[in-house]
ZAZA-91351 format. One record per atom (N, C-alpha, C, O): residue number from 1; residue in three letters; atom name; x, z, y. Coordinates in pm, whole numbers. Atoms other than C-alpha are relative to their C-alpha. Last residue first. Layout:
BEGIN
@fimi = NUM&loza = ala&vexro = CA&xx = X&zz = Z&yy = Y
...
! end
This chain:
BEGIN
@fimi = 51&loza = arg&vexro = N&xx = 80&zz = 93&yy = -81
@fimi = 51&loza = arg&vexro = CA&xx = 1367&zz = 2223&yy = 5725
@fimi = 51&loza = arg&vexro = C&xx = 89&zz = -82&yy = 87
@fimi = 51&loza = arg&vexro = O&xx = 41&zz = -167&yy = 162
@fimi = 50&loza = ala&vexro = N&xx = -85&zz = 89&yy = -79
@fimi = 50&loza = ala&vexro = CA&xx = 1516&zz = 2420&yy = 5436
@fimi = 50&loza = ala&vexro = C&xx = -86&zz = -100&yy = 75
@fimi = 50&loza = ala&vexro = O&xx = -166&zz = -172&yy = 15
@fimi = 49&loza = ser&vexro = N&xx = -17&zz = -57&yy = -134
@fimi = 49&loza = ser&vexro = CA&xx = 1275&zz = 2695&yy = 5321
@fimi = 49&loza = ser&vexro = C&xx = 87&zz = -87&yy = 89
@fimi = 49&loza = ser&vexro = O&xx = 90&zz = -64&yy = 210
@fimi = 48&loza = ser&vexro = N&xx = -140&zz = -9&yy = -41
@fimi = 48&loza = ser&vexro = CA&xx = 1151&zz = 2497&yy = 5020
@fimi = 48&loza = ser&vexro = C&xx = 9&zz = 52&yy = 141
@fimi = 48&loza = ser&vexro = O&xx = -70&zz = 14&yy = 227
@fimi = 47&loza = gly&vexro = N&xx = -46&zz = -138&yy = 11
@fimi = 47&loza = gly&vexro = CA&xx = 800&zz = 2576&yy = 4895
@fimi = 47&loza = gly&vexro = C&xx = 143&zz = 18&yy = 47
@fimi = 47&loza = gly&vexro = O&xx = 192&zz = 131&yy = 49
@fimi = 46&loza = ala&vexro = N&xx = 79&zz = -84&yy = -90
@fimi = 46&loza = ala&vexro = CA&xx = 650&zz = 2247&yy = 5018
@fimi = 46&loza = ala&vexro = C&xx = 50&zz = 144&yy = -1
@fimi = 46&loza = ala&vexro = O&xx = 40&zz = 213&yy = 101
@fimi = 45&loza = ser&vexro = N&xx = 135&zz = -30&yy = 48
@fimi = 45&loza = ser&vexro = CA&xx = 926&zz = 2048&yy = 4847
@fimi = 45&loza = ser&vexro = C&xx = -69&zz = 95&yy = 97
@fimi = 45&loza = ser&vexro = O&xx = -4&zz = 150&yy = 187
@fimi = 44&loza = gly&vexro = N&xx = 99&zz = 86&yy = -63
@fimi = 44&loza = gly&vexro = CA&xx = 1221&zz = 1900&yy = 5039
@fimi = 44&loza = gly&vexro = C&xx = -141&zz = 25&yy = -49
@fimi = 44&loza = gly&vexro = O&xx = -235&zz = -41&yy = -2
@fimi = 43&loza = ala&vexro = N&xx = -31&zz = 26&yy = -141
@fimi = 43&loza = ala&vexro = CA&xx = 1481&zz = 2046&yy = 4804
@fimi = 43&loza = ala&vexro = C&xx = -105&zz = -97&yy = 56
@fimi = 43&loza = ala&vexro = O&xx = -134&zz = -200&yy = -4
@fimi = 42&loza = ala&vexro = N&xx = -78&zz = 121&yy = -24
@fimi = 42&loza = ala&vexro = CA&xx = 1315&zz = 2148&yy = 4478
@fimi = 42&loza = ala&vexro = C&xx = 22&zz = -19&yy = 149
@fimi = 42&loza = ala&vexro = O&xx = -64&zz = 16&yy = 230
@fimi = 41&loza = pro&vexro = N&xx = 78&zz = 116&yy = -43
@fimi = 41&loza = pro&vexro = CA&xx = 1194&zz = 2506&yy = 4450
@fimi = 41&loza = pro&vexro = C&xx = 92&zz = -119&yy = 27
@fimi = 41&loza = pro&vexro = O&xx = 206&zz = -101&yy = 68
@fimi = 40&loza = lys&vexro = N&xx = -24&zz = 41&yy = -138
@fimi = 40&loza = lys&vexro = CA&xx = 1420&zz = 2737&yy = 4247
@fimi = 40&loza = lys&vexro = C&xx = -90&zz = -117&yy = 37
@fimi = 40&loza = lys&vexro = O&xx = -109&zz = -209&yy = -43
@fimi = 39&loza = lys&vexro = N&xx = 46&zz = -105&yy = -92
@fimi = 39&loza = lys&vexro = CA&xx = 1293&zz = 2913&yy = 3934
@fimi = 39&loza = lys&vexro = C&xx = 11&zz = -44&yy = 145
@fimi = 39&loza = lys&vexro = O&xx = -65&zz = 5&yy = 230
@fimi = 38&loza = glu&vexro = N&xx = 146&zz = 2&yy = 0
@fimi = 38&loza = glu&vexro = CA&xx = 1321&zz = 2600&yy = 3714
@fimi = 38&loza = glu&vexro = C&xx = -56&zz = 102&yy = 98
@fimi = 38&loza = glu&vexro = O&xx = -167&zz = 83&yy = 148
@fimi = 37&loza = cys&vexro = N&xx = 44&zz = 118&yy = -72
@fimi = 37&loza = cys&vexro = CA&xx = 1690&zz = 2564&yy = 3808
@fimi = 37&loza = cys&vexro = C&xx = -153&zz = -4&yy = 11
@fimi = 37&loza = cys&vexro = O&xx = -206&zz = -45&yy = 114
@fimi = 36&loza = asp&vexro = N&xx = -28&zz = -23&yy = -142
@fimi = 36&loza = asp&vexro = CA&xx = 1771&zz = 2918&yy = 3699
@fimi = 36&loza = asp&vexro = C&xx = -54&zz = -116&yy = 83
@fimi = 36&loza = asp&vexro = O&xx = -110&zz = -93&yy = 191
@fimi = 35&loza = ala&vexro = N&xx = 94&zz = -102&yy = -45
@fimi = 35&loza = ala&vexro = CA&xx = 1599&zz = 2860&yy = 3363
@fimi = 35&loza = ala&vexro = C&xx = 18&zz = 28&yy = 149
@fimi = 35&loza = ala&vexro = O&xx = -80&zz = 44&yy = 222
@fimi = 34&loza = gln&vexro = N&xx = 131&zz = 64&yy = -9
@fimi = 34&loza = gln&vexro = CA&xx = 1793&zz = 2535&yy = 3317
@fimi = 34&loza = gln&vexro = C&xx = -104&zz = 98&yy = 50
@fimi = 34&loza = gln&vexro = O&xx = -188&zz = 63&yy = 133
@fimi = 33&loza = arg&vexro = N&xx = 1&zz = 84&yy = -120
@fimi = 33&loza = arg&vexro = CA&xx = 2121&zz = 2710&yy = 3400
@fimi = 33&loza = arg&vexro = C&xx = -135&zz = -68&yy = 18
@fimi = 33&loza = arg&vexro = O&xx = -183&zz = -82&yy = 130
@fimi = 32&loza = val&vexro = N&xx = -5&zz = -91&yy = -116
@fimi = 32&loza = val&vexro = CA&xx = 2050&zz = 2981&yy = 3141
@fimi = 32&loza = val&vexro = C&xx = -7&zz = -81&yy = 130
@fimi = 32&loza = val&vexro = O&xx = -82&zz = -46&yy = 220
@fimi = 31&loza = pro&vexro = N&xx = 132&zz = -59&yy = -27
@fimi = 31&loza = pro&vexro = CA&xx = 1938&zz = 2730&yy = 2876
@fimi = 31&loza = pro&vexro = C&xx = -3&zz = 91&yy = 122
@fimi = 31&loza = pro&vexro = O&xx = -104&zz = 98&yy = 192
@fimi = 30&loza = asp&vexro = N&xx = -23&zz = -142&yy = -24
@fimi = 30&loza = asp&vexro = CA&xx = 2265&zz = 2531&yy = 2903
@fimi = 30&loza = asp&vexro = C&xx = -135&zz = 64&yy = 37
@fimi = 30&loza = asp&vexro = O&xx = -184&zz = 44&yy = 148
@fimi = 29&loza = ala&vexro = N&xx = 82&zz = -60&yy = -105
@fimi = 29&loza = ala&vexro = CA&xx = 2213&zz = 2187&yy = 2750
@fimi = 29&loza = ala&vexro = C&xx = 27&zz = 151&yy = 8
@fimi = 29&loza = ala&vexro = O&xx = 46&zz = 217&yy = -94
@fimi = 28&loza = tyr&vexro = N&xx = -89&zz = -56&yy = -101
@fimi = 28&loza = tyr&vexro = CA&xx = 2504&zz = 2055&yy = 2542
@fimi = 28&loza = tyr&vexro = C&xx = -78&zz = 69&yy = 112
@fimi = 28&loza = tyr&vexro = O&xx = -17&zz = 119&yy = 206
@fimi = 27&loza = pro&vexro = N&xx = -67&zz = -114&yy = 61
@fimi = 27&loza = pro&vexro = CA&xx = 2290&zz = 1996&yy = 2232
@fimi = 27&loza = pro&vexro = C&xx = 95&zz = 69&yy = 98
@fimi = 27&loza = pro&vexro = O&xx = 140&zz = 181&yy = 73
@fimi = 26&loza = ser&vexro = N&xx = -139&zz = 25&yy = 30
@fimi = 26&loza = ser&vexro = CA&xx = 2074&zz = 1780&yy = 2458
@fimi = 26&loza = ser&vexro = C&xx = 62&zz = 122&yy = -66
@fimi = 26&loza = ser&vexro = O&xx = 31&zz = 235&yy = -28
@fimi = 25&loza = arg&vexro = N&xx = -93&zz = -67&yy = -91
@fimi = 25&loza = arg&vexro = CA&xx = 1708&zz = 1848&yy = 2436
@fimi = 25&loza = arg&vexro = C&xx = 142&zz = -29&yy = -45
@fimi = 25&loza = arg&vexro = O&xx = 171&zz = -38&yy = -165
@fimi = 24&loza = ser&vexro = N&xx = -119&zz = -57&yy = 61
@fimi = 24&loza = ser&vexro = CA&xx = 1447&zz = 1624&yy = 2277
@fimi = 24&loza = ser&vexro = C&xx = 88&zz = 63&yy = 107
@fimi = 24&loza = ser&vexro = O&xx = 82&zz = 24&yy = 224
@fimi = 23&loza = arg&vexro = N&xx = -122&zz = 55&yy = -59
@fimi = 23&loza = arg&vexro = CA&xx = 1113&zz = 1578&yy = 2438
@fimi = 23&loza = arg&vexro = C&xx = 119&zz = 68&yy = -66
@fimi = 23&loza = arg&vexro = O&xx = 122&zz = 189&yy = -84
@fimi = 22&loza = ala&vexro = N&xx = -58&zz = -76&yy = -110
@fimi = 22&loza = ala&vexro = CA&xx = 840&zz = 1677&yy = 2199
@fimi = 22&loza = ala&vexro = C&xx = 120&zz = -73&yy = 57
@fimi = 22&loza = ala&vexro = O&xx = 182&zz = -155&yy = -11
@fimi = 21&loza = ser&vexro = N&xx = -142&zz = -24&yy = 17
@fimi = 21&loza = ser&vexro = CA&xx = 645&zz = 1435&yy = 1986
@fimi = 21&loza = ser&vexro = C&xx = 52&zz = 71&yy = 124
@fimi = 21&loza = ser&vexro = O&xx = 14&zz = 39&yy = 236
@fimi = 20&loza = ile&vexro = N&xx = -64&zz = -36&yy = -127
@fimi = 20&loza = ile&vexro = CA&xx = 271&zz = 1449&yy = 1952
@fimi = 20&loza = ile&vexro = C&xx = 147&zz = 23&yy = -29
@fimi = 20&loza = ile&vexro = O&xx = 182&zz = 96&yy = -122
@fimi = 19&loza = trp&vexro = N&xx = -144&zz = 27&yy = 5
@fimi = 19&loza = trp&vexro = CA&xx = 77&zz = 1276&yy = 1677
@fimi = 19&loza = trp&vexro = C&xx = 58&zz = 28&yy = 138
@fimi = 19&loza = trp&vexro = O&xx = 37&zz = -48&yy = 232
@fimi = 18&loza = val&vexro = N&xx = -50&zz = 57&yy = -125
@fimi = 18&loza = val&vexro = CA&xx = -267&zz = 1436&yy = 1661
@fimi = 18&loza = val&vexro = C&xx = 151&zz = -14&yy = -11
@fimi = 18&loza = val&vexro = O&xx = 221&zz = 80&yy = -47
@fimi = 17&loza = ile&vexro = N&xx = -139&zz = -40&yy = -25
@fimi = 17&loza = ile&vexro = CA&xx = -426&zz = 1487&yy = 1322
@fimi = 17&loza = ile&vexro = C&xx = 48&zz = -71&yy = 126
@fimi = 17&loza = ile&vexro = O&xx = 31&zz = -191&yy = 141
@fimi = 16&loza = gly&vexro = N&xx = -3&zz = -108&yy = -98
@fimi = 16&loza = gly&vexro = CA&xx = -805&zz = 1476&yy = 1298
@fimi = 16&loza = gly&vexro = C&xx = 139&zz = 51&yy = 30
@fimi = 16&loza = gly&vexro = O&xx = 155&zz = 163&yy = 81
@fimi = 15&loza = leu&vexro = N&xx = -24&zz = -126&yy = 70
@fimi = 15&loza = leu&vexro = CA&xx = -805&zz = 1275&yy = 976
@fimi = 15&loza = leu&vexro = C&xx = 4&zz = 120&yy = 94
@fimi = 15&loza = leu&vexro = O&xx = 14&zz = 235&yy = 50
@fimi = 14&loza = arg&vexro = N&xx = 117&zz = -26&yy = 86
@fimi = 14&loza = arg&vexro = CA&xx = -967&zz = 978&yy = 1153
@fimi = 14&loza = arg&vexro = C&xx = 14&zz = 133&yy = -74
@fimi = 14&loza = arg&vexro = O&xx = -86&zz = 200&yy = -100
@fimi = 13&loza = lys&vexro = N&xx = 113&zz = -31&yy = -88
@fimi = 13&loza = lys&vexro = CA&xx = -698&zz = 995&yy = 1425
@fimi = 13&loza = lys&vexro = C&xx = -124&zz = 36&yy = -82
@fimi = 13&loza = lys&vexro = O&xx = -193&zz = 133&yy = -52
@fimi = 12&loza = leu&vexro = N&xx = -23&zz = -136&yy = -50
@fimi = 12&loza = leu&vexro = CA&xx = -419&zz = 1009&yy = 1166
@fimi = 12&loza = leu&vexro = C&xx = -116&zz = 45&yy = 88
@fimi = 12&loza = leu&vexro = O&xx = -159&zz = 160&yy = 80
@fimi = 11&loza = leu&vexro = N&xx = 21&zz = -90&yy = 113
@fimi = 11&loza = leu&vexro = CA&xx = -565&zz = 699&yy = 999
@fimi = 11&loza = leu&vexro = C&xx = 18&zz = 146&yy = 43
@fimi = 11&loza = leu&vexro = O&xx = -64&zz = 231&yy = 9
@fimi = 10&loza = glu&vexro = N&xx = 145&zz = -7&yy = 22
@fimi = 10&loza = glu&vexro = CA&xx = -591&zz = 518&yy = 1334
@fimi = 10&loza = glu&vexro = C&xx = -33&zz = 95&yy = -115
@fimi = 10&loza = glu&vexro = O&xx = -129&zz = 172&yy = -107
@fimi = 9&loza = tyr&vexro = N&xx = 57&zz = -78&yy = -109
@fimi = 9&loza = tyr&vexro = CA&xx = -228&zz = 601&yy = 1415
@fimi = 9&loza = tyr&vexro = C&xx = -151&zz = 16&yy = -17
@fimi = 9&loza = tyr&vexro = O&xx = -205&zz = 124&yy = 7
@fimi = 8&loza = val&vexro = N&xx = -39&zz = -140&yy = 22
@fimi = 8&loza = val&vexro = CA&xx = -118&zz = 480&yy = 1072
@fimi = 8&loza = val&vexro = C&xx = -60&zz = 88&yy = 108
@fimi = 8&loza = val&vexro = O&xx = -113&zz = 195&yy = 79
@fimi = 7&loza = gly&vexro = N&xx = 82&zz = -51&yy = 110
@fimi = 7&loza = gly&vexro = CA&xx = -313&zz = 156&yy = 1115
@fimi = 7&loza = gly&vexro = C&xx = 30&zz = 146&yy = -30
@fimi = 7&loza = gly&vexro = O&xx = -61&zz = 224&yy = -61
@fimi = 6&loza = asn&vexro = N&xx = 131&zz = -28&yy = -56
@fimi = 6&loza = asn&vexro = CA&xx = -150&zz = 98&yy = 1455
@fimi = 6&loza = asn&vexro = C&xx = -93&zz = 58&yy = -107
@fimi = 6&loza = asn&vexro = O&xx = -174&zz = 146&yy = -79
@fimi = 5&loza = leu&vexro = N&xx = -14&zz = -119&yy = -84
@fimi = 5&loza = leu&vexro = CA&xx = 191&zz = 129&yy = 1291
@fimi = 5&loza = leu&vexro = C&xx = -135&zz = 40&yy = 59
@fimi = 5&loza = leu&vexro = O&xx = -170&zz = 158&yy = 61
@fimi = 4&loza = ser&vexro = N&xx = -65&zz = 35&yy = -126
@fimi = 4&loza = ser&vexro = CA&xx = 87&zz = -118&yy = 1022
@fimi = 4&loza = ser&vexro = C&xx = 10&zz = 130&yy = 82
@fimi = 4&loza = ser&vexro = O&xx = -55&zz = 229&yy = 49
@fimi = 3&loza = tyr&vexro = N&xx = 76&zz = -22&yy = -123
@fimi = 3&loza = tyr&vexro = CA&xx = 15&zz = 23&yy = 681
@fimi = 3&loza = tyr&vexro = C&xx = 79&zz = -53&yy = 118
@fimi = 3&loza = tyr&vexro = O&xx = 202&zz = -45&yy = 122
@fimi = 2&loza = ala&vexro = N&xx = -79&zz = 8&yy = -123
@fimi = 2&loza = ala&vexro = CA&xx = 138&zz = -93&yy = 341
@fimi = 2&loza = ala&vexro = C&xx = -93&zz = 17&yy = 119
@fimi = 2&loza = ala&vexro = O&xx = -203&zz = -37&yy = 122
@fimi = 1&loza = met&vexro = N&xx = 85&zz = 0&yy = -117
@fimi = 1&loza = met&vexro = CA&xx = 0&zz = 0&yy = 0
@fimi = 1&loza = met&vexro = C&xx = 90&zz = 0&yy = 123
@fimi = 1&loza = met&vexro = O&xx = 186&zz = 77&yy = 131
! end
């Protein structure tokens, strides 16, 4: 039995299974630096104090 990619997606949909893939992370990523970056508002954003 062979399925096309679209056929597989339709089968998963009928079975109630959702195909979701997560974004991959680099093995060199620094979780501490990422957490610090997420806490800071982006430059030029509404929450930024630089004008």
